[in-house]
N, CA, C and O of each residue as an XYZ file, in Angstrom:
300
protein
N     -25.611    -87.663     86.760
C     -25.371    -86.617     85.802
C     -25.718    -87.090     84.380
O     -26.269    -86.334     83.581
N     -25.385    -88.349     84.084
C     -25.682    -88.881     82.749
C     -27.192    -88.970     82.520
O     -27.667    -88.681     81.422
N     -27.943    -89.365     83.542
C     -29.394    -89.449     83.415
C     -30.023    -88.099     83.122
O     -30.934    -87.996     82.301
N     -29.537    -87.069     83.792
C     -30.039    -85.715     83.558
C     -29.741    -85.290     82.120
O     -30.594    -84.701     81.457
N     -28.545    -85.585     81.644
C     -28.163    -85.233     80.277
C     -29.047    -85.948     79.261
O     -29.461    -85.344     78.271
N     -29.338    -87.212     79.488
C     -30.193    -87.974     78.574
C     -31.602    -87.396     78.535
O     -32.207    -87.320     77.465
N     -32.132    -86.987     79.683
C     -33.467    -86.387     79.729
C     -33.484    -85.070     78.960
O     -34.420    -84.805     78.206
N     -32.464    -84.250     79.144
C     -32.398    -82.968     78.440
C     -32.317    -83.189     76.932
O     -32.998    -82.501     76.172
N     -31.497    -84.136     76.493
C     -31.388    -84.433     75.064
C     -32.727    -84.928     74.528
O     -33.124    -84.541     73.429
N     -33.428    -85.767     75.270
C     -34.740    -86.265     74.843
C     -35.758    -85.151     74.690
O     -36.534    -85.144     73.734
N     -35.763    -84.212     75.623
C     -36.696    -83.080     75.539
C     -36.373    -82.217     74.325
O     -37.279    -81.781     73.614
N     -35.099    -81.971     74.086
C     -34.699    -81.168     72.926
C     -35.115    -81.858     71.629
O     -35.615    -81.206     70.712
N     -34.913    -83.165     71.548
C     -35.310    -83.914     70.348
C     -36.817    -83.822     70.144
O     -37.267    -83.621     69.016
N     -37.606    -83.964     71.205
C     -39.063    -83.856     71.080
C     -39.488    -82.476     70.606
O     -40.396    -82.357     69.783
N     -38.850    -81.445     71.111
C     -39.190    -80.085     70.697
C     -38.872    -79.875     69.220
O     -39.679    -79.308     68.485
N     -37.696    -80.332     68.784
C     -37.306    -80.175     67.379
C     -38.245    -80.946     66.464
O     -38.662    -80.424     65.430
N     -38.583    -82.174     66.825
C     -39.482    -82.978     65.993
C     -40.864    -82.346     65.928
O     -41.491    -82.357     64.869
N     -41.349    -81.800     67.025
C     -42.659    -81.160     67.034
C     -42.662    -79.928     66.141
O     -43.636    -79.681     65.429
N     -41.593    -79.160     66.170
C     -41.513    -77.969     65.326
C     -41.446    -78.348     63.851
O     -42.067    -77.689     63.017
N     -40.706    -79.393     63.522
C     -40.519    -79.782     62.134
C     -41.642    -80.648     61.568
O     -41.711    -80.835     60.353
N     -42.517    -81.177     62.413
C     -43.587    -82.055     61.921
C     -44.721    -81.223     61.333
O     -44.750    -80.000     61.468
N     -45.645    -81.906     60.684
C     -46.767    -81.226     60.034
C     -47.937    -80.963     60.974
O     -49.008    -80.558     60.523
N     -47.758    -81.179     62.232
C     -48.815    -80.884     63.192
C     -49.405    -82.110     63.854
O     -50.018    -81.991     64.915
N     -49.242    -83.284     63.269
C     -49.779    -84.495     63.889
C     -48.636    -85.233     64.578
O     -47.700    -85.693     63.925
N     -48.720    -85.339     65.867
C     -47.672    -86.011     66.624
C     -48.295    -87.052     67.538
O     -49.454    -86.937     67.937
N     -47.522    -88.051     67.856
C     -47.891    -89.065     68.836
C     -46.940    -88.932     70.005
O     -45.786    -88.538     69.841
N     -47.428    -89.261     71.178
C     -46.617    -89.101     72.369
C     -46.931    -90.230     73.325
O     -48.093    -90.575     73.538
N     -45.892    -90.799     73.894
C     -46.041    -91.801     74.927
C     -44.912    -91.658     75.918
O     -43.765    -91.440     75.527
N     -45.221    -91.779     77.197
C     -44.187    -91.602     78.212
C     -44.483    -92.489     79.409
O     -45.632    -92.831     79.687
N     -43.432    -92.846     80.099
C     -43.542    -93.607     81.334
C     -42.837    -92.810     82.415
O     -41.673    -92.440     82.266
N     -43.542    -92.548     83.499
C     -42.975    -91.836     84.639
C     -42.930    -92.831     85.793
O     -43.951    -93.407     86.168
N     -41.743    -93.026     86.351
C     -41.587    -93.958     87.458
C     -41.537    -93.196     88.774
O     -40.751    -92.263     88.936
N     -42.378    -93.601     89.702
C     -42.323    -93.108     91.075
C     -42.050    -94.349     91.909
O     -42.954    -95.125     92.218
N     -40.784    -94.517     92.264
C     -40.360    -95.760     92.904
C     -40.461    -96.865     91.858
O     -40.060    -96.660     90.712
N     -40.986    -98.027     92.223
C     -41.134    -99.097     91.238
C     -42.464    -99.053     90.480
O     -42.757    -99.957     89.698
N     -43.271    -98.011     90.706
C     -44.605    -97.942     90.112
C     -44.615    -97.032     88.885
O     -44.290    -95.849     88.989
N     -44.985    -97.572     87.731
C     -45.000    -96.754     86.513
C     -46.334    -96.042     86.319
O     -47.392    -96.573     86.656
N     -46.267    -94.839     85.775
C     -47.449    -94.094     85.350
C     -47.274    -93.873     83.855
O     -46.298    -93.254     83.429
N     -48.212    -94.373     83.056
C     -48.112    -94.287     81.610
C     -49.056    -93.205     81.112
O     -50.237    -93.192     81.459
N     -48.528    -92.295     80.295
C     -49.342    -91.248     79.686
C     -49.082    -91.254     78.189
O     -48.019    -91.678     77.734
N     -50.050    -90.785     77.436
C     -49.858    -90.725     75.998
C     -50.970    -89.951     75.332
O     -52.059    -89.788     75.881
N     -50.672    -89.477     74.133
C     -51.646    -88.742     73.339
C     -51.283    -88.897     71.878
O     -50.117    -89.100     71.540
N     -52.264    -88.804     71.024
C     -52.001    -88.858     69.602
C     -53.090    -89.594     68.866
O     -54.068    -90.061     69.451
N     -52.898    -89.685     67.572
C     -53.888    -90.312     66.708
C     -53.852    -91.829     66.848
O     -54.894    -92.478     66.945
N     -52.654    -92.385     66.858
C     -52.516    -93.833     66.941
C     -52.096    -94.245     68.344
O     -51.280    -93.567     68.968
N     -52.641    -95.345     68.847
C     -52.329    -95.768     70.218
C     -51.016    -96.539     70.350
O     -50.738    -97.074     71.424
N     -50.202    -96.613     69.301
C     -48.984    -97.424     69.350
C     -47.990    -96.910     70.365
O     -47.329    -97.708     71.031
N     -47.863    -95.607     70.504
C     -46.906    -95.058     71.451
C     -47.323    -95.373     72.891
O     -46.476    -95.660     73.737
N     -48.598    -95.318     73.159
C     -49.093    -95.652     74.498
C     -48.869    -97.134     74.774
O     -48.439    -97.507     75.865
N     -49.157    -97.969     73.796
C     -48.938    -99.414     73.955
C     -47.454    -99.714     74.164
O     -47.102   -100.535     75.011
N     -46.596    -99.062     73.408
C     -45.156    -99.233     73.556
C     -44.698    -98.797     74.948
O     -43.843    -99.446     75.551
N     -45.263    -97.698     75.462
C     -44.912    -97.231     76.804
C     -45.352    -98.223     77.873
O     -44.629    -98.453     78.843
N     -46.514    -98.804     77.705
C     -47.000    -99.791     78.666
C     -46.095   -101.024     78.658
O     -45.763   -101.555     79.718
N     -45.696   -101.480     77.471
C     -44.803   -102.638     77.382
C     -43.468   -102.335     78.049
O     -42.945   -103.167     78.790
N     -42.909   -101.149     77.793
C     -41.657   -100.765     78.434
C     -41.797   -100.678     79.951
O     -40.884   -101.064     80.681
N     -42.924   -100.179     80.424
C     -43.139   -100.082     81.866
C     -43.190   -101.466     82.506
O     -42.588   -101.687     83.557
N     -43.899   -102.386     81.883
C     -43.997   -103.744     82.430
C     -42.627   -104.417     82.436
O     -42.246   -105.047     83.423
N     -41.890   -104.283     81.338
C     -40.550   -104.862     81.295
C     -39.624   -104.238     82.337
O     -38.818   -104.939     82.948
N     -39.733   -102.951     82.540
C     -38.893   -102.279     83.526
C     -39.193   -102.756     84.942
O     -38.275   -102.961     85.737
N     -40.457   -102.931     85.256
C     -40.819   -103.427     86.590
C     -40.316   -104.857     86.777
O     -39.806   -105.194     87.845
N     -40.450   -105.693     85.763
C     -39.960   -107.069     85.856
C     -38.449   -107.085     86.061
O     -37.946   -107.807     86.922
N     -37.728   -106.296     85.278
C     -36.271   -106.229     85.424
C     -35.895   -105.699     86.802
O     -34.938   -106.183     87.406
N     -36.631   -104.713     87.309
C     -36.365   -104.169     88.645
C     -36.454   -105.272     89.701
O     -35.558   -105.407     90.534
N     -37.524   -106.055     89.670
C     -37.695   -107.085     90.692
C     -36.690   -108.235     90.526
O     -36.241   -108.804     91.521
N     -36.338   -108.580     89.293
C     -35.343   -109.637     89.073
C     -33.980   -109.194     89.594
O     -33.300   -109.955     90.282
N     -33.581   -107.970     89.268
C     -32.291   -107.478     89.743
C     -32.273   -107.285     91.257
O     -31.246   -107.493     91.903
N     -33.393   -106.893     91.808
C     -33.485   -106.733     93.266
C     -33.292   -108.076     93.963
O     -32.626   -108.159     94.995
N     -33.881   -109.128     93.389
C     -33.733   -110.464     93.967
C     -32.276   -110.927     93.863
O     -31.754   -111.545     94.791
N     -31.622   -110.630     92.742
C     -30.225   -111.025     92.564
C     -29.309   -110.309     93.561
O     -28.351   -110.901     94.059
N     -29.595   -109.054     93.851
C     -28.788   -108.313     94.832
C     -28.970   -108.897     96.216
O     -28.008   -109.008     96.975
N     -30.199   -109.273     96.554
C     -30.444   -109.892     97.857
C     -29.689   -111.214     97.985
O     -29.138   -111.511     99.045
N     -29.659   -112.014     96.906
C     -28.926   -113.279     96.956
C     -27.426   -113.038     97.109
O     -26.747   -113.794     97.805
N     -26.913   -112.012     96.476
C     -25.479   -111.724     96.542
C     -25.079   -111.242     97.927
O     -23.946   -111.472     98.351
N     -25.984   -110.578     98.644
C     -25.676   -110.076     99.984
C     -25.790   -111.138    101.063
O     -25.278   -110.940    102.165
N     -26.438   -112.248    100.785
C     -26.632   -113.299    101.796
C     -25.464   -114.182    101.906
O     -25.469   -115.114    102.710
């Protein structure tokens, strides 16, 4: 339930910022399907896309580290 609420708040914030901006926006997003990230982005500057790629790589690394720790705890 908390994850759904966070997504809704994020969408609302993006809509408000887009309405209030002067027309130039940057966008970067990471969509996870299982442990595999899909990075999308658009805008004038590539920083948001680069930031999304870095977050995706860190998320995958954290996923595998935590998965290994759970396996050790169950053994």
